[in-house]
VEXLO-742748 format. One line per 8 residues: number of its first residue (from 1); their letters; for each residue x, y, z of C-alpha. Coordinates in pm, 1 decimal. Each point is the difference from the previous one (the first is absolute). Layout:
BEGIN
NUM) a) X,Y,Z; ...
***
This chain:
BEGIN
1) mgrglrar) 13483.4,-1669.7,4564.0; 200.1,-151.9,300.9; -192.0,-174.1,279.9; 124.6,270.4,252.3; -94.9,308.2,-231.5; -340.1,-169.5,-79.8; -59.3,-58.3,379.6; 84.3,370.8,72.0
9) lqerlgqs) -234.1,129.8,-263.0; -273.6,-204.3,131.3; 72.4,86.0,341.6; -25.4,390.4,-95.8; -317.9,-64.8,-187.6; -147.9,-182.4,282.1; 70.8,270.1,251.3; -82.8,286.6,-203.3
17) rwlselvg) -224.4,240.2,223.6; -172.9,174.3,-302.1; -78.3,-324.6,-149.4; -141.9,-130.9,303.6; -177.9,314.0,61.3; -145.3,-22.3,-358.7; -102.8,-370.1,24.5; -172.5,93.6,335.4
25) allivryr) -201.2,299.7,-138.8; -112.5,-233.5,-295.6; -141.3,-252.4,256.6; -193.3,277.3,190.7; -146.2,103.1,-332.9; -90.7,-354.3,-72.9; -191.8,-14.3,323.0; -194.7,311.1,-60.6
33) lgfggldr) -90.8,-74.8,-362.3; -152.3,-335.0,117.4; 198.5,-223.6,-213.9; -58.5,-387.2,102.4; -187.5,-123.2,296.5; 10.6,154.1,351.0; 248.1,-232.9,127.8; 232.8,56.5,-279.5
41) rlcallva) -47.1,382.3,29.0; 88.2,-12.2,386.1; 293.6,-221.0,-77.2; 135.5,247.4,-244.1; -42.2,278.1,282.5; 178.6,-207.3,260.1; 281.3,-70.1,-249.7; 17.4,381.7,-66.8
49) crrvsvpw) 44.2,41.6,389.2; 347.8,-162.9,-71.4; 82.9,220.2,-297.4; -79.9,353.9,94.9; 188.5,257.0,242.9; -144.7,317.7,-107.6; -187.8,139.6,285.4; -329.7,92.0,-200.7
57) hrrrlase) 1.2,-336.2,-169.2; 7.8,-176.0,335.1; -293.6,223.9,139.1; -189.2,-101.3,-317.1; 75.3,-366.6,98.5; -104.1,35.7,357.0; -333.5,175.3,-122.1; -77.2,-277.4,-253.1
65) lrpwlavd) 77.1,-280.5,223.4; -160.9,136.5,330.0; -358.5,-101.4,-81.1; 105.8,-364.4,-87.5; 174.1,-48.1,337.9; -314.5,50.3,198.7; -144.5,-311.3,158.3; -319.6,-25.9,-221.8
73) raavlrtg) 216.4,25.6,-318.9; 328.7,-159.3,84.1; -94.6,-362.2,-104.3; 84.0,88.8,-366.9; 362.5,43.2,115.3; 27.0,-371.8,55.2; -153.9,-111.7,-336.2; 91.7,-58.4,-393.4
81) riarvhrq) 353.0,122.4,-79.6; 68.1,142.7,349.0; -60.3,-337.0,141.5; 237.9,-161.9,-240.7; 268.0,239.2,129.1; -78.3,-144.1,342.0; 28.3,-353.9,-115.0; 317.7,60.0,-200.7
89) rggdkatl) 163.4,150.6,283.9; -129.8,-227.1,269.2; 43.9,-325.1,-218.2; -91.7,-335.6,123.2; 208.1,22.0,329.8; -203.0,97.0,285.5; 267.3,5.2,279.6; 102.6,357.1,70.4
97) ttslllke) 381.2,71.2,-29.4; 183.1,296.5,149.7; -267.0,8.2,264.4; -6.5,34.2,388.7; -277.0,2.7,261.0; 59.1,291.0,226.4; -297.1,-18.6,210.3; -289.8,-233.4,100.2
105) pgpdgekg) -339.7,128.0,29.7; -122.9,66.6,340.8; -348.0,37.4,183.7; -252.9,269.6,-53.5; 110.9,48.6,-355.2; 360.7,50.4,17.4; 161.1,-77.4,-333.6; 306.7,-218.0,-71.7
113) vlyssved) 256.7,121.4,-246.6; 141.4,-187.8,-285.0; 307.3,165.9,-172.9; -5.4,-138.6,-375.5; 264.8,157.7,-261.2; -28.7,-4.1,-348.4; -273.4,15.1,-248.2; -19.0,-361.5,-97.5
121) nwarllvh) -89.6,-81.5,369.6; -301.2,246.1,14.2; -105.3,-143.4,-332.9; 15.0,-358.1,183.2; -225.5,121.5,280.8; -257.0,126.1,-265.9; 9.7,-329.6,-196.9; 30.2,-254.3,251.2
129) ydvrrflt) -165.6,107.0,301.8; -311.8,139.6,157.1; 186.1,345.9,44.4; -313.4,168.7,90.3; -45.6,-244.9,320.9; 373.9,36.3,58.8; -7.4,382.0,3.7; -287.1,-1.9,269.6
137) eyllvgas) 274.5,-124.6,251.7; 347.5,131.1,-131.5; 147.1,304.2,-131.4; 219.1,-57.1,-323.1; 347.8,195.3,12.5; 195.4,-47.1,-309.4; 322.7,120.4,-196.4; 0.2,54.2,-375.5
145) swsptdya) 266.1,-166.4,-194.9; 39.8,266.8,-268.8; -79.9,382.9,-46.3; -266.4,37.5,-144.4; -172.1,-292.3,133.6; -279.7,-219.5,-172.8; -322.8,231.5,72.9; -231.5,-275.0,-142.4
153) vlagfagl) 104.5,-243.4,282.4; -67.4,260.8,267.0; -334.6,119.4,-152.9; -121.2,-363.1,33.1; -36.0,56.9,373.0; -247.1,292.0,-31.1; -333.6,-65.6,174.7; 140.8,-320.4,179.9
161) tddplfig) 66.6,199.5,345.6; -63.0,331.2,159.1; 366.4,26.9,93.2; 275.6,105.9,-268.3; 285.8,-205.2,-108.7; 312.5,117.2,187.8; 246.8,-16.9,-292.7; 361.1,70.7,46.3
169) vsnradvv) 166.8,209.3,-272.7; 286.3,-80.6,-215.7; 92.4,372.4,-87.6; -101.0,305.5,190.7; -192.6,111.2,-307.4; -244.5,-279.0,42.5; -135.1,146.1,316.7; -165.1,285.4,-230.0
177) dydvlrpv) -64.1,-247.3,-288.0; -210.0,-232.2,205.5; -256.9,278.8,50.8; -175.5,-126.4,-302.5; -149.0,-296.2,189.3; -70.9,168.3,334.6; -186.7,-112.1,201.8; 81.9,-355.6,-89.8
185) vrpvpima) 368.1,44.1,46.3; 181.1,192.4,262.0; 364.8,49.1,-65.0; 247.6,-88.9,250.8; 340.9,188.0,-29.8; 208.0,-266.8,96.0; 185.3,-200.9,-271.4; 127.7,-364.9,-9.6
193) cdwinpdl) 335.3,147.6,37.6; -88.1,160.0,332.4; -31.5,-361.7,181.3; 361.6,-107.7,20.5; 154.7,-133.4,330.9; 336.8,156.0,71.4; 65.5,-280.0,251.4; 50.5,-253.6,-284.3
201) yapkpras) 282.3,213.8,-154.7; 374.9,-28.4,136.5; 196.5,254.7,-239.2; 363.4,-64.0,-38.8; 259.9,287.5,71.9; 31.5,199.2,-299.3; 370.0,-63.4,-53.2; -44.5,-379.7,-1.3
209) reidilmv) -273.3,-17.8,-261.9; 70.4,-212.3,-313.4; -258.7,63.5,-264.5; 28.3,350.1,-159.5; -329.0,-8.2,-193.4; -324.8,-187.7,98.9; -324.0,-12.6,-187.3; -282.7,-209.7,145.7
217) anflpfkr) -267.7,7.2,-256.9; -206.5,-260.9,-194.9; 99.0,-60.6,-350.0; -297.1,155.7,-156.4; 68.8,274.8,-258.7; -133.5,286.5,201.4; 277.1,-38.0,261.3; 234.9,114.2,-307.8
225) hwllfral) 330.8,-178.8,72.5; 99.3,124.4,-346.4; 74.5,337.6,145.9; 207.2,-148.9,273.7; 199.1,-164.1,-283.0; 19.9,300.6,-196.1; 161.2,187.8,303.9; 239.9,-285.7,79.6
233) rrmrrdlr) 189.1,45.6,-350.2; 129.3,323.6,129.2; 86.8,-106.6,358.6; 300.0,-206.8,152.4; 54.3,-350.3,-123.3; 76.4,-147.3,351.7; -339.1,94.2,147.1; -184.2,-267.3,153.3
241) vvligika) -349.9,18.8,-121.2; -259.5,-229.5,131.3; -356.0,-58.8,-151.5; -265.3,-182.0,208.7; -333.8,-90.6,-130.5; -267.6,-226.1,-114.0; -27.3,-148.6,-374.1; -274.0,153.0,-221.6
249) pgrgeael) -146.7,-150.2,-306.1; 276.3,5.4,-267.2; 229.6,179.6,237.9; 235.0,-187.5,233.0; 385.2,-6.2,85.1; 88.6,-102.3,-353.5; -213.2,294.3,-156.1; 150.6,247.4,223.3
257) reearavg) 357.5,-95.8,-74.0; -67.0,25.1,-361.3; -135.5,355.9,40.4; 302.2,80.0,189.4; 215.9,-126.2,-255.9; -144.4,171.2,-288.4; 0.8,332.2,179.2; 374.8,-76.4,99.5
265) vpqdleil) -5.8,-24.3,364.4; 377.1,-53.9,110.1; -71.5,-121.2,353.3; -22.3,-371.6,83.1; -389.7,24.7,129.4; -115.8,-247.4,273.3; -350.8,-71.6,-42.1; -221.5,-181.2,272.3
273) tnasievv) -340.3,-150.0,-93.7; -273.4,-97.2,266.9; 245.6,83.7,268.3; -166.5,-25.7,355.0; -100.4,293.7,199.4; 288.6,-73.4,232.6; 244.0,3.7,-286.1; -143.1,321.8,-127.0
281) tahqcnar) 25.2,172.7,334.5; 358.3,-115.9,41.2; 87.5,169.7,-345.6; -178.1,314.6,71.9; 202.1,28.0,324.3; 312.7,-60.8,-190.8; -27.1,253.3,-277.4; 151.6,349.4,-41.2
289) isvilsrr) -309.3,130.2,-206.7; -330.3,-137.6,-137.5; -162.6,103.4,-325.9; -379.2,-6.1,-104.7; -39.0,130.7,-347.1; -392.3,-44.8,-52.4; -181.9,277.6,-186.6; -343.8,-111.8,153.9
297) egscvavt) -101.3,-276.8,265.9; -134.7,-39.2,338.0; 183.3,121.6,323.7; 312.4,-239.3,-33.1; 52.2,-157.6,323.6; 383.9,-63.5,-102.0; 50.2,375.3,47.4; -72.0,22.0,369.4
305) esffagtp) 144.4,-354.1,26.3; 327.6,149.5,-102.1; -41.9,302.4,247.4; -14.2,-235.2,298.6; 304.9,-196.0,-149.3; 179.4,319.8,19.6; 15.6,30.3,-381.9; -70.0,315.5,-174.5
313) vammrkah) -210.1,-14.6,-325.6; 9.5,142.3,-339.0; -341.4,56.0,-165.3; -87.7,176.1,-318.8; -120.7,375.1,44.4; -306.0,-23.7,-196.3; -114.6,-346.8,133.2; -358.4,-59.2,77.4
321) vgsrayin) 103.0,-228.2,309.7; -140.0,44.5,359.5; 321.2,-25.3,184.3; 159.0,254.2,-228.6; -155.2,259.3,248.8; 259.9,-131.6,251.9; 315.0,77.7,-189.4; 163.4,293.5,168.8
329) ehtgvllt) 361.1,113.0,116.1; -3.8,-276.0,267.9; -141.5,-296.0,-216.3; 155.0,24.4,-370.9; -23.2,195.8,-328.7; -215.8,62.3,-304.8; 145.7,-75.1,-344.5; -68.7,109.7,-328.6
337) ehgiggql) 37.8,-231.4,-303.5; 265.5,221.9,-170.2; 335.8,-60.9,159.3; -124.3,-262.8,216.6; 333.1,-193.1,31.7; 173.0,313.2,118.3; -285.8,85.7,252.3; 40.6,-372.3,149.5
345) saflerse) 375.9,42.1,14.4; -35.5,315.4,196.9; -253.8,-152.2,230.0; 213.8,-298.9,77.5; 298.4,236.0,85.4; -205.9,164.5,261.8; -216.7,-282.0,115.5; 141.6,8.6,347.4
353) sfrprqwa) -141.1,347.1,75.3; -377.0,-119.9,7.8; -178.1,-125.0,281.1; -306.7,-162.4,-128.2; -60.4,-232.8,299.3; -49.6,241.1,240.0; -218.0,210.6,-210.0; -218.2,-301.3,-65.6
361) ldhvtcvh) 5.8,-71.3,391.1; -151.7,348.3,46.3; -255.4,-21.2,-271.6; -119.1,-319.8,-143.4; 7.0,-315.5,208.9; -248.0,-272.1,43.7; -68.0,135.6,341.1; -69.8,351.9,-110.9
369) sserlnal) -237.4,-157.0,-283.4; -185.2,-231.1,252.3; -73.1,283.2,222.4; -113.7,225.3,-279.5; -240.9,-260.8,-131.4; -121.2,-87.8,337.7; -82.2,353.1,85.1; -188.5,65.0,-333.2
377) lrtyclga) -217.2,-300.2,40.2; -84.6,68.3,366.6; -90.3,354.8,-89.6; -221.8,-106.1,-290.4; -173.9,-284.3,221.0; -60.0,240.2,295.0; -119.1,262.0,-245.1; -248.2,-251.5,-155.8
385) grpwtrdi) -116.4,-93.9,350.0; 162.7,-335.9,9.7; 208.3,-127.1,281.3; 367.9,-36.4,-5.6; 116.0,-171.5,304.8; 295.9,-202.5,-148.6; 283.1,147.5,-225.9; 132.3,-161.9,-318.5
393) tpmcwryv) 283.8,-250.1,24.2; 322.0,143.1,-138.2; 130.8,-89.1,-320.2; 299.1,16.8,-208.3; 83.6,-70.4,-373.0; 248.4,-256.3,-26.7; -25.3,-62.3,-349.1; -361.8,-52.5,55.0
401) psyatesd) -231.1,133.8,292.5; 104.6,-175.4,321.3; -47.5,36.7,361.0; 267.3,183.0,188.8; 72.3,-275.0,251.2; -49.4,-384.0,19.6; -219.3,34.2,295.9; -238.3,229.9,-179.1
409) erdmkpal) -17.5,-267.8,-273.2; -81.2,-260.9,258.5; -257.0,210.1,166.5; -188.1,76.4,-313.6; -26.5,-365.0,-121.1; -346.4,-74.0,181.5; -134.8,318.9,-161.0; 120.6,-120.9,-360.1
417) drlrerhg) -172.6,-330.2,71.7; -318.6,190.9,87.8; 30.3,203.2,-308.0; 22.4,-331.0,-236.0; -265.9,-178.5,194.4; -263.0,313.1,-10.4; 75.6,129.8,-354.7; 232.8,-264.2,-153.2
425) velerfvy) 273.5,259.2,-58.4; 312.0,-157.8,-21.7; 352.9,200.4,23.8; 293.7,-154.9,-163.9; 292.8,-54.3,229.1; 304.4,155.3,-172.4; 329.3,-149.2,-153.3; 224.1,215.5,-183.0
433) qhvg) -138.9,82.4,-358.9; 137.0,323.1,-140.0; 211.0,324.0,71.1; -33.1,350.4,-129.0
***
């Protein structure tokens, strides 16, 4: 069996909804029948949260988990097999990546706000810090990296604070799915792809763009470069096609070129590895169309980045990817796997008719998202009888969470120093690490 065919069969099996539902149902049965110790049974239940989507299954999960989320019983969610999940995800590194301090604590119990995205950082808080003490002074706001998220990490915070974790979703479906962990988690209907700063993009005029097809995606198999290669076989040989990404284990530029040759791609592909965010942005502003072909991932920031670059995006019609909800007559097209080459050719032909930047300016800028998050947190705090005298510092997503202005970064430095001195929490200052 060829490598490409084998990868596609493995992908279809891994993405099978009926198989996922069956595995989740069996894990629920395992919990109810009492197989193994309590921590193992609860771990199975938390894994089932990632597997099942049928509403009555999720209601059953919520019913089974609710007693263990109570303060007097929640300690078990930080023991045994569940604790090993936390250690595996948190690792030996204590420094928090992709995190940003948005507000310092104030007098009279006014809480600060730490924005910390991705599940590994939440695990680091549990493993390396006195998180109970930290949460007496700060609200934790996050953004998941995938849909579904890792419920075992989120459950580890049960009983450590009276406040919920405010977790940004990776897909609109997550808003309902997170109900299984209420009141520990309060879903925030803001995705990582909603934090882009439009001022950082200077789109080239459509007539002078030099790249026909751009794909900004890491080189992991779930990005499905093979699907683009299959499409390119039936498209013009003179197309300029650029792939930008980060090398994955066993998959770098050489492997991608080998896959393209095996499929019979006639175009001369340009492949950039570990490009700076400035180079990525320049290519996005110079492309006629952008493609994202994943079947499932998180919100995919590259989609809204392309919008602000004035580049319409092609995505898969059945993709479980958060930013797919933003594909419309202004921003791009949805594809089916059958006849994808013809669909992309037609998309290229009418690419100048789309207006993705204007739509994004009206709906999903970092300004919109900062205002929405601030309003949500202010309403919560005032409703809980806590003061709210200062708003959060605006942020944007520039490959990682960043302050919107250099002056904000300077102004927040003393608060960062006090966070480190009082709680030992260290936030990594970022350099370019990955895309997609």
